[in-house]
N, C-alpha and C positions, 0 to 999 in steps of 0.2 A: 458450356454445355453440360447439358448435365447426360448420366449416364444414359448407354443403353445397355437393354435385356435384349440375348438373341441368341438364339440356338448353330451360330453360324460360326465353326472357329477358322482362321486362319493361322498359320503357324511354320515354320521356317524348320526344312530338314539338314543333316550336318554329318559329320563325319559318314563312314560306308552308304548311307544310303540317298539316295536323290528320291525329291519329288512321285518319280516314276515305279524306281525299284520302293521304292515306300509301297507306293499304292499296290502294288502288285504282290506283294506279299501280307498286306493286308486279307488281300482279295482273294487269296487263297484258305484263309483264316474265316473265310464269310464277312470280311467288314468292306464298307465302301464310299471310300475316297475321289474326292480328283490330287491331279496335281494345274497345279495356277501358276507359276514358274517356275526358271529353273532351278529358286529352292524354294516354294512357299506351295502347302497343302491344304487343300482347304476341306473340312467335313462340317452336315450339317445332318443334327438331331432332330427329329421323330417324335411326335405324340406317342405315337406306337411305341419308343422304344422303351424298356423295360431296363430297371437302374441294374439288373445281372447283363444285361447285356453291355450297359456303359462299364461297369465292373470285367467284362471279356477281353472292352475295344483294350483299355487300361492296359492288363494283363501283357496283353497281347505284343502293343507295344511296350513297356519296360522288360519283356524279355527281349528284344529284341536290341534290347542293349549289347 
């Protein structure tokens, strides 16, 4: 298979976070994600997402640790 470029991120959360609590925390920061399984979250970027918005999302997630 060839590598595929995509704007979809699917990842697992753990520790004190469930996909639902992770989603709810990010929603308070204005960041929308979807809980898709008991351990996984789905994020999708869009052409309207700026580098500053992506950096804010990373900062919010880093602060959750």
